[in-house]
C-alpha positions as CSV (number, residue, x, y, z in Angstrom):
1,X,0.1,88.2,7.4
2,X,-0.2,86.3,4.2
3,X,1.0,82.7,4.3
4,X,2.0,81.1,0.9
5,X,0.6,77.8,2.1
6,X,-2.9,79.2,2.6
7,X,-3.1,82.0,0.0
8,X,-4.6,82.0,-3.5
9,X,-4.3,84.9,-6.0
10,X,-7.6,85.8,-7.6
11,X,-7.4,87.6,-10.9
12,X,-10.7,89.3,-11.6
13,X,-12.1,90.3,-15.0
14,X,-9.1,91.9,-16.8
15,X,-10.7,91.6,-20.2
16,X,-10.8,93.3,-23.6
17,X,-11.7,96.9,-24.1
18,X,-12.8,97.3,-20.5
19,X,-9.3,96.5,-19.3
20,X,-7.9,99.2,-21.7
21,X,-10.4,101.7,-20.4
22,X,-9.0,101.5,-16.8
23,X,-7.2,104.5,-15.4
24,X,-3.5,104.1,-16.3
25,X,-4.2,100.7,-17.9
26,X,-0.7,100.1,-19.1
27,X,0.8,100.5,-15.6
28,X,-2.0,98.3,-14.2
29,X,-1.3,95.5,-16.6
30,X,2.5,95.7,-15.9
31,X,1.8,95.4,-12.1
32,X,-0.6,92.5,-12.8
33,X,2.1,90.8,-14.8
34,X,4.6,91.2,-11.9
35,X,2.1,89.9,-9.4
36,X,1.2,86.9,-11.5
37,X,4.9,86.0,-12.2
38,X,5.6,86.4,-8.4
39,X,2.7,84.2,-7.5
40,X,3.9,81.6,-9.9
41,X,7.4,81.8,-8.5
42,X,6.0,81.2,-5.1
43,X,3.8,78.3,-6.3
44,X,0.6,80.1,-5.3
45,X,-2.6,78.8,-6.9
46,X,-4.1,81.4,-9.2
47,X,-7.9,81.6,-9.7
48,X,-8.4,83.2,-13.1
49,X,-11.9,84.7,-13.5
50,X,-13.7,86.3,-16.4
51,X,-17.0,88.3,-16.4
52,X,-19.3,87.2,-19.2
53,X,-16.5,86.6,-21.7
54,X,-19.0,86.3,-24.6
55,X,-19.7,90.0,-24.1
56,X,-16.6,91.5,-22.6
57,X,-14.1,89.4,-24.5
58,X,-11.1,87.4,-23.2
59,X,-8.5,88.4,-20.7
60,X,-5.9,90.7,-22.2
61,X,-3.1,88.7,-24.0
62,X,-0.3,90.1,-21.7
63,X,-1.9,88.2,-18.8
64,X,-3.5,85.3,-20.6
65,X,-0.2,84.2,-22.0
66,X,1.2,84.0,-18.4
67,X,-1.7,81.7,-17.4
68,X,-1.6,79.5,-20.5
69,X,-1.4,76.3,-18.4
70,X,-4.9,76.9,-17.0
71,X,-8.3,78.1,-18.2
72,X,-10.4,81.0,-16.9
73,X,-13.6,80.5,-14.9
74,X,-16.5,82.4,-16.5
75,X,-19.1,84.1,-14.3
76,X,-22.2,86.1,-14.7
77,X,-22.4,87.5,-11.1
78,X,-20.4,90.6,-10.5
79,X,-19.0,89.1,-7.2
80,X,-16.9,86.0,-7.4
81,X,-18.3,84.7,-4.1
82,X,-21.7,84.4,-5.8
83,X,-20.4,82.1,-8.6
84,X,-20.8,78.4,-7.9
85,X,-17.9,77.6,-10.3
86,X,-15.5,80.1,-8.7
87,X,-16.5,79.0,-5.2
88,X,-16.0,75.3,-6.2
89,X,-12.4,76.1,-7.2
90,X,-11.7,78.2,-4.0
91,X,-13.0,75.3,-1.9
92,X,-11.0,72.7,-3.9
93,X,-7.8,74.7,-3.2
94,X,-8.6,74.9,0.5
95,X,-7.1,78.5,0.7
96,X,-8.6,80.7,3.4
97,X,-6.5,83.8,2.4
98,X,-7.5,85.4,-0.8
99,X,-5.3,88.0,-2.6
100,X,-7.5,90.0,-5.0
101,X,-6.4,91.9,-8.1
102,X,-8.2,93.0,-11.2
103,X,-11.1,95.2,-12.2
104,X,-13.1,97.1,-11.4
105,X,-12.3,98.2,-7.8
106,X,-15.8,99.4,-7.0
107,X,-17.8,96.7,-8.8
108,X,-16.5,93.1,-9.2
109,X,-13.5,93.4,-6.9
110,X,-15.6,95.1,-4.2
111,X,-18.5,92.6,-4.4
112,X,-16.1,89.7,-4.4
113,X,-14.3,91.0,-1.3
114,X,-17.6,91.7,0.5
115,X,-19.0,88.2,-0.3
116,X,-15.8,86.4,0.8
117,X,-15.4,88.5,4.0
118,X,-19.0,87.5,4.8
119,X,-18.1,83.9,4.3
120,X,-15.2,84.1,6.7
121,X,-12.3,84.4,4.3
122,X,-9.3,86.6,4.9
123,X,-9.1,89.0,2.0
124,X,-6.3,91.3,0.9
125,X,-6.7,93.8,-1.9
126,X,-3.7,94.5,-4.0
127,X,-4.3,98.3,-4.3
128,X,-1.8,98.9,-7.1
129,X,-3.1,95.9,-9.0
130,X,-6.8,96.8,-9.0
131,X,-8.3,99.7,-10.9
132,X,-11.4,101.4,-12.2
133,X,-12.2,103.7,-15.1
134,X,-11.8,106.7,-12.7
135,X,-9.5,107.3,-9.8
136,X,-12.5,108.3,-7.7
137,X,-14.2,105.0,-8.2
138,X,-10.9,103.1,-7.5
139,X,-10.6,105.0,-4.2
140,X,-14.2,104.4,-3.3
141,X,-13.8,100.7,-3.9
142,X,-10.7,100.5,-1.7
143,X,-12.4,102.5,1.1
144,X,-15.5,100.3,1.1
145,X,-13.5,97.1,1.1
146,X,-11.2,98.3,4.0
147,X,-14.3,99.4,5.9
148,X,-15.7,95.8,5.6
149,X,-12.4,94.3,7.0
150,X,-10.3,93.7,3.9
151,X,-6.6,94.4,4.3
152,X,-5.1,96.7,1.6
153,X,-1.6,95.8,0.3
154,X,0.5,96.4,-2.7
155,X,2.3,94.1,-5.2
156,X,5.7,94.4,-3.7
157,X,4.4,94.3,-0.1
158,X,2.3,91.1,-0.7
159,X,5.1,89.3,-2.5
160,X,7.7,90.0,0.2
161,X,5.2,89.1,2.9
162,X,4.5,85.8,1.2
163,X,8.3,85.1,1.0
164,X,8.9,86.1,4.6
165,X,12.7,85.8,4.5
166,X,15.6,87.0,2.4
167,X,17.0,83.5,2.2
168,X,13.8,82.3,0.4
169,X,14.8,80.3,-2.7
170,X,12.8,82.8,-4.9
171,X,14.2,86.0,-3.3
172,X,16.4,87.0,-6.3
173,X,13.6,86.1,-8.7
174,X,11.1,88.3,-6.9
175,X,13.6,91.1,-6.4
176,X,14.2,91.3,-10.2
177,X,10.4,91.4,-10.7
178,X,9.8,94.4,-8.4
179,X,12.8,96.5,-9.5
């Protein structure tokens, strides 16, 4: 189970034209907004990552505006676990549970999950907040990550798991987000 005291949300590479090329991109971005707002309400640290922003462009404005208090971490490796800068932030936070969202399911999200699982992290993939250009590649990525030991969750499932109780101070806030 996810524990808000030990979990970081990792937003992977939701940038520029590539983000708009994802299968059902508008719905993906809406779910990512919900997940980010929920993580913020629960005071989860958010690790914001961009793949080669000079080439792919910045994170889409709908998400970047929610994260305006922080800056993205640029990487060149497909997997976040191979980036010294991303790993330094993960280690600084001290979180051993990583909740992954972003793109693409079968490339950067998959490689990040594989690297972190190999390093002993607990990894959960937010299935409805990751995507690929094709549904087939999305499903392939989810299957491979699950086979490696990643847990598969959804936006609503993860947020309610992190809350744990209906008397949580942010219950009404999160309920409004997911409805």
